[in-house]
C-alpha positions as CSV (number, residue, x, y, z in Angstrom):
1,M,-5.1,-14.0,-12.0
2,Q,-8.1,-13.3,-14.2
3,G,-11.4,-11.9,-13.0
4,T,-14.2,-14.1,-11.9
5,R,-17.4,-13.8,-14.0
6,G,-20.7,-12.9,-12.4
7,G,-22.3,-14.3,-15.5
8,S,-24.1,-12.2,-18.1
9,V,-26.7,-9.9,-16.7
10,A,-29.4,-11.6,-18.7
11,S,-28.4,-15.1,-17.7
12,R,-29.0,-14.5,-14.1
13,N,-32.6,-13.5,-14.7
14,A,-35.4,-14.4,-16.9
15,S,-34.9,-11.5,-19.3
16,G,-32.4,-8.7,-20.0
17,A,-34.9,-6.1,-19.1
18,G,-35.6,-7.6,-15.7
19,S,-31.9,-8.0,-15.0
20,A,-31.3,-4.4,-16.0
21,E,-33.9,-3.1,-13.6
22,R,-32.4,-5.1,-10.8
23,R,-28.9,-3.8,-11.6
24,L,-30.2,-0.3,-11.2
25,A,-32.2,-1.0,-8.1
26,P,-31.3,0.5,-4.7
27,G,-28.5,-1.5,-3.1
28,S,-26.9,-2.6,-6.5
29,V,-23.3,-2.1,-7.3
30,L,-24.1,1.0,-9.3
31,E,-26.3,2.5,-6.5
32,M,-23.8,1.8,-3.8
33,D,-20.9,3.3,-5.8
34,Q,-23.0,6.5,-6.2
35,R,-23.2,6.8,-2.4
36,S,-19.6,5.7,-1.7
37,P,-17.6,8.6,-0.1
38,K,-14.5,7.2,-1.8
39,S,-16.0,7.1,-5.2
40,A,-17.4,10.5,-4.8
41,A,-13.9,11.8,-4.1
42,M,-12.7,10.5,-7.5
43,P,-14.0,12.6,-10.3
44,K,-15.5,10.7,-13.3
45,Q,-14.7,11.4,-16.9
46,Q,-18.5,11.2,-17.6
47,D,-21.3,9.5,-16.0
48,L,-22.4,7.1,-18.6
49,F,-25.5,5.7,-17.0
50,A,-26.8,9.2,-16.1
51,S,-26.9,10.1,-19.7
52,L,-28.9,7.1,-20.8
53,A,-32.6,6.7,-20.8
54,P,-34.0,3.7,-18.9
55,A,-34.5,1.7,-22.0
56,E,-31.0,2.4,-23.2
57,Q,-29.6,1.4,-19.8
58,R,-31.3,-2.0,-20.1
59,A,-30.1,-2.5,-23.7
60,L,-26.5,-1.9,-22.7
61,L,-26.7,-3.9,-19.5
62,A,-28.2,-6.8,-21.3
63,K,-25.0,-7.1,-23.4
64,C,-22.6,-6.8,-20.4
65,K,-21.1,-9.2,-17.9
66,E,-20.2,-8.2,-14.5
67,L,-16.6,-9.2,-13.7
68,H,-14.8,-9.2,-10.3
69,F,-11.0,-8.7,-10.2
70,E,-8.9,-9.2,-7.1
71,E,-6.1,-6.6,-6.4
72,S,-3.1,-7.1,-8.7
73,S,-5.0,-9.4,-11.2
74,H,-5.1,-8.4,-14.8
75,L,-8.1,-7.2,-16.8
76,F,-6.1,-7.7,-20.0
77,S,-2.5,-7.8,-21.0
78,Q,-0.3,-6.2,-23.6
79,S,-0.1,-8.0,-26.9
80,E,-3.2,-10.1,-26.2
81,P,-6.2,-10.0,-28.7
82,Y,-8.8,-7.5,-27.8
83,T,-12.2,-8.9,-27.1
84,V,-14.0,-6.7,-24.4
85,S,-14.0,-3.2,-23.0
86,H,-14.5,-2.6,-19.3
87,V,-16.6,0.0,-17.6
88,I,-15.3,0.4,-14.1
89,L,-18.1,0.1,-11.5
90,R,-15.9,0.0,-8.4
91,G,-12.2,0.1,-7.6
92,I,-9.1,1.5,-9.3
93,V,-7.4,0.1,-12.5
94,R,-3.9,0.9,-13.6
95,T,-3.0,0.8,-17.3
96,Y,0.8,0.5,-18.2
97,Y,3.1,-0.3,-21.1
98,V,6.2,-2.5,-21.1
99,S,8.9,-1.7,-23.6
100,P,10.9,-4.3,-25.5
101,S,13.7,-3.7,-23.1
102,G,11.5,-4.5,-20.2
103,K,11.0,-0.9,-18.9
104,E,7.5,-0.4,-17.4
105,I,5.8,3.0,-17.7
106,T,2.4,3.6,-15.9
107,I,-0.1,5.4,-18.2
108,A,-2.8,6.2,-15.8
109,Y,-5.0,5.1,-12.9
110,W,-8.7,4.9,-13.7
111,S,-11.6,4.9,-11.2
112,D,-15.3,4.2,-11.3
113,G,-17.1,5.3,-14.5
114,A,-14.0,5.1,-16.7
115,L,-13.8,2.8,-19.8
116,V,-10.7,0.7,-20.2
117,G,-9.8,-1.4,-23.3
118,G,-8.9,-1.1,-26.9
119,P,-7.7,1.5,-27.9
120,N,-9.8,0.3,-30.8
121,V,-13.0,-0.4,-28.8
122,F,-14.8,-1.9,-31.7
123,N,-12.4,-4.2,-33.6
124,E,-12.1,-7.5,-31.9
125,N,-9.2,-8.5,-34.2
126,S,-6.9,-5.8,-32.8
127,I,-4.2,-6.3,-30.2
128,H,-3.9,-4.6,-26.8
129,I,-1.0,-2.2,-26.9
130,W,-0.9,-1.9,-23.1
131,S,-2.1,-3.8,-20.0
132,A,-4.7,-3.1,-17.4
133,Q,-4.3,-4.3,-13.8
134,A,-6.6,-4.0,-10.7
135,A,-4.8,-1.6,-8.3
136,T,-7.5,-2.5,-5.8
137,D,-10.3,-5.1,-5.8
138,A,-12.4,-4.0,-8.8
139,V,-15.8,-4.7,-10.3
140,T,-16.4,-4.0,-14.0
141,L,-19.0,-4.3,-16.7
142,A,-17.4,-6.1,-19.7
143,I,-18.9,-5.7,-23.2
144,R,-17.7,-7.2,-26.4
145,G,-16.4,-4.8,-29.2
146,E,-19.0,-5.9,-31.7
147,D,-21.9,-5.4,-29.2
148,L,-20.5,-2.0,-28.2
149,E,-20.3,-1.0,-31.9
150,R,-23.9,-2.0,-32.6
151,L,-25.3,-0.2,-29.5
152,S,-23.3,3.0,-30.3
153,Q,-25.0,3.1,-33.7
154,R,-28.4,3.0,-32.0
155,I,-27.8,5.1,-28.9
156,P,-26.4,8.6,-29.4
157,A,-25.6,9.2,-25.8
158,L,-23.4,6.2,-25.9
159,S,-21.5,7.3,-28.9
160,H,-21.0,10.7,-27.2
161,Y,-19.6,8.9,-24.1
162,L,-17.2,6.9,-26.2
163,I,-16.0,10.1,-28.0
164,E,-15.5,12.0,-24.8
165,T,-13.7,9.1,-23.2
166,L,-11.3,8.5,-26.1
167,T,-10.7,12.2,-26.3
168,F,-9.9,12.3,-22.6
169,K,-7.4,9.5,-23.0
170,L,-5.8,11.0,-26.0
171,H,-5.3,14.3,-24.1
172,W,-3.7,12.3,-21.2
173,V,-1.3,10.4,-23.4
174,S,-0.3,13.6,-25.2
175,V,0.5,15.3,-21.8
176,L,2.6,12.2,-20.9
177,L,4.6,12.5,-24.1
178,Q,5.1,16.2,-23.8
179,T,6.2,15.8,-20.2
180,F,8.6,13.0,-20.8
181,G,10.2,14.7,-23.8
182,T,10.6,18.2,-22.4
183,E,10.8,18.3,-18.6
184,S,13.1,17.4,-15.8
185,I,12.2,14.7,-13.2
186,R,11.3,17.5,-10.7
187,S,9.0,19.2,-13.3
188,R,7.5,15.9,-14.3
189,L,6.8,14.8,-10.8
190,A,5.2,18.2,-10.0
191,H,3.1,18.1,-13.1
192,L,2.0,14.5,-12.2
193,I,1.0,15.3,-8.6
194,L,-1.0,18.3,-9.9
195,H,-2.9,16.0,-12.2
196,L,-3.4,13.4,-9.5
197,G,-4.8,16.2,-7.3
198,E,-7.3,17.2,-10.0
199,R,-8.4,13.6,-10.5
200,Y,-8.3,12.2,-6.9
201,G,-8.1,15.4,-4.7
202,I,-10.5,16.3,-1.9
203,A,-10.4,19.3,0.4
204,H,-8.2,18.8,3.5
205,R,-7.3,21.1,6.4
206,N,-3.7,21.2,5.0
207,G,-4.6,21.6,1.4
208,Q,-5.6,19.1,-1.2
209,F,-5.7,15.4,-0.1
210,I,-5.0,12.8,-2.8
211,A,-7.5,10.1,-2.0
212,H,-5.6,7.2,-3.5
213,H,-2.3,6.1,-2.1
214,F,0.6,6.1,-4.7
215,S,3.9,4.5,-3.6
216,H,7.2,6.0,-4.7
217,D,7.6,3.0,-7.1
218,E,4.2,3.8,-8.7
219,L,5.1,7.5,-9.1
220,A,8.4,6.6,-10.5
221,R,6.9,4.4,-13.2
222,M,4.4,7.2,-14.0
223,V,7.3,9.8,-14.6
224,G,9.9,7.5,-16.2
225,A,12.3,7.8,-13.3
226,T,13.8,5.7,-10.5
227,R,12.4,5.4,-7.1
228,P,15.4,7.0,-5.3
229,W,15.1,10.1,-7.6
230,V,11.3,10.3,-6.7
231,T,12.0,10.0,-3.0
232,I,14.6,12.8,-3.2
233,V,12.3,15.2,-5.1
234,I,9.4,14.5,-2.8
235,R,11.6,15.1,0.2
236,D,12.6,18.5,-1.3
237,F,8.9,19.4,-2.1
238,K,8.1,18.8,1.6
239,K,11.0,20.9,2.7
240,E,9.8,23.7,0.5
241,G,6.3,23.4,2.0
242,L,4.8,22.3,-1.4
243,L,3.7,18.8,-0.1
244,S,2.8,17.2,3.1
245,C,1.6,13.8,4.1
246,S,-1.5,12.6,5.9
247,G,-0.8,8.9,6.8
248,R,0.3,7.2,3.5
249,H,-1.3,9.9,1.3
250,L,0.1,13.0,-0.3
251,V,-1.3,16.4,0.4
252,I,-0.8,19.3,-1.9
253,S,0.0,22.1,0.6
254,D,1.0,24.9,-1.9
255,R,-0.6,24.4,-5.3
256,P,0.7,27.7,-6.8
257,G,4.2,26.7,-5.6
258,L,3.9,23.3,-7.1
259,E,2.7,24.9,-10.4
260,R,5.8,27.1,-10.4
261,A,7.9,23.8,-9.9
262,V,6.5,22.6,-13.2
263,H,7.9,25.6,-15.1
264,P,10.7,27.1,-12.9
265,D,12.0,29.4,-15.6
266,R,8.7,30.8,-16.7
267,D,8.8,33.9,-14.6
268,R,12.5,34.3,-14.7
269,P,13.8,37.3,-16.8
270,V,15.3,36.2,-20.0
271,N,18.9,37.6,-19.2
272,S,18.9,36.4,-15.6
273,A,20.4,33.0,-16.3
274,K,24.1,32.9,-15.7
275,T,25.5,30.8,-18.5
276,P,29.3,30.3,-18.6
277,G,30.9,31.8,-21.6
278,F,27.7,33.7,-22.7
279,R,27.0,37.4,-22.5
280,A,23.6,38.7,-23.5
281,R,23.9,41.5,-26.1
282,P,21.9,44.6,-25.5
283,G,18.7,44.9,-27.4
284,R,18.7,46.9,-30.5
């Protein structure tokens, strides 16, 4: 199910400037999200609107359309032509990739302030190489690639935001590739939970509370494993005192212990591993 359009900001008012001022007025979506306890618990990559001057905000908003997406509906789908990028105002969006064999891998979950689209955010002739789906009801500002390119040439703060956002995404994808290629399921899951704690974590009496609920299926798709394996590893983490639960949410109870689970051999002496048929030679 596609998102419903609220219409362009300019079309709902006499002029783009007037509509921009209304968008930033108290009680607007942006203003409500800034006061929302849930959104405050989810760190942003960068606050785009805080970095823009009022005239720059009006110029950007005049080119945007506010879209509403119900939970499980798609913002865009893999292999579709790219037309717009989305700045998330409210809600959580999941990006994922489906391989030719049909295996689905979750790339990340994005919250308010994040930009999803592209990866080429200017070229409207490019193809989406992954999909974006609303994990909760979501509200976004959608802007066409050609409009985003023109504005970025005029507004240095917008260009900086795009560079920071794409750098953040490149870093995240690099972490995923390194994790999938070199680590066990236990290490990958520990690594993922630590990253989720950094992005969605808030202080809790038992440790660090992950403010968004992730099912075992969702965690499995993010680490390239099966749900039963994820269930077994999480059960082990709980037995070891590394994790606990508060309702349906994970709580990181022992962050240093979970960090050690990412690299269990890091602090082990080189010759301590007992490998059949191998005897360490004395150093020269």
